[in-house]
N, C-alpha and C positions, 0 to 999 in steps of 0.2 A: 235874197240875193246879196244883200249888203254883207251878211255874215260870210257868205261864200267868198266874196271878193276880199274881205278882211283876212280870211284864212289863207287865201291864195297869196295875198301880199305878205302875210307873215311867213308863209312857206318860202316864197321867192326871196324875201328880205333876209331870211336866215341862211340862205345858201350863197349869198354874195360873199366872196372871199376878199379879204383886204388885199391891197396891192402888195406885191412882194417887195421886200426892202431892196433899194438900189445898191448894187455892188460898187464899192469904190474902186477906181482903177488902181492897179498895182504898179508901183514905180518899178522900172526896169532895174535889174541888178547889174551894177557896173563892177567889173573885175579890174583891179589895178595891177598890172604886171609887176612882179618883183624884179627889181634890177639886180641881175647877177653879174659879178665881175667877169670880165672876159680875159683878164691877164693878171699875173702876179705884180705886186709892187716891185719897184727896182730894188728896194732893200731886201725883200724876201727872195728875189731871184739871185741877188749877189750872195746872200747867206746860204742858199741851197748849193750854189757853185762852190763856195768855200767849204761847205760840209763834204761835198763829194771829193774835193781835193784833199781834205784832211783824212778821209777814209783811205784814199789811195796812198798817202804818205804813211799812215799807220800800217797798212797792209805790207808795204815795201819793207818796213822796219820790223815786220813780224810782231806787231804789238796791237793788232786790231782786236777790240773787244766785241763780243756779240751784241752787247747793249747798244753800241754805236751803230751797228748795222741795222738793228731794229728801229732805232730812231731815224736813221736815214730813210728807211722804207716808209715810215710814217710821214716824213717830210715830203717825200716824192708823191705819196698818195694825196696829201693835202694840196700839193702843187697841181695835181691833175684836175682838181675841182676848184682851183684858183682861190684857195683859202690862204691868203697871205699871212694872217696872224699865226695860224697853226704851222705853216711852213717855216716861218721865222723862228718860232719857239722850238720846233724839233731840230732845225738846222743848227741853232745855237747849242743845243744839247749835244749834238754830234761832234761839233768842234771841241767842246769842253771834254767830252769823253775821250776823244782821240788824243788831245793834249795830255790828259792824265795817263793814258796807256803808253804813250811815247816816253813820258817822264818816268814811268815805272821801270822802263828798260835800263835806265841809268843807275838805278838802285841795285845794291848787291842782292843776290838771291837769298831767300829766307831759308835758314837751316833749322831744322827741328831738333 
């Protein structure tokens, strides 16, 4: 009987499973909202208006370059997403291109 009880204890003892490891609580993920600008800076807005005025002036003088129109479109697209830096950069390029195109009209035509 002692042998039977030892066998039974050995059998029962071998079937005992260790306690499962305790799962550590997971910290909640916190998303920090990215602050997006909701308007252009005053400088970018003024530059965009100056660029639009320069394009109008160049068009009236029949000196508008397509590169200036492309840059104006890029400046307007950047203004729609409130990207002040890109708006300012493209608007300055528009003003420079329009000034060059108007200046070109004062030069004599090229003869080949």
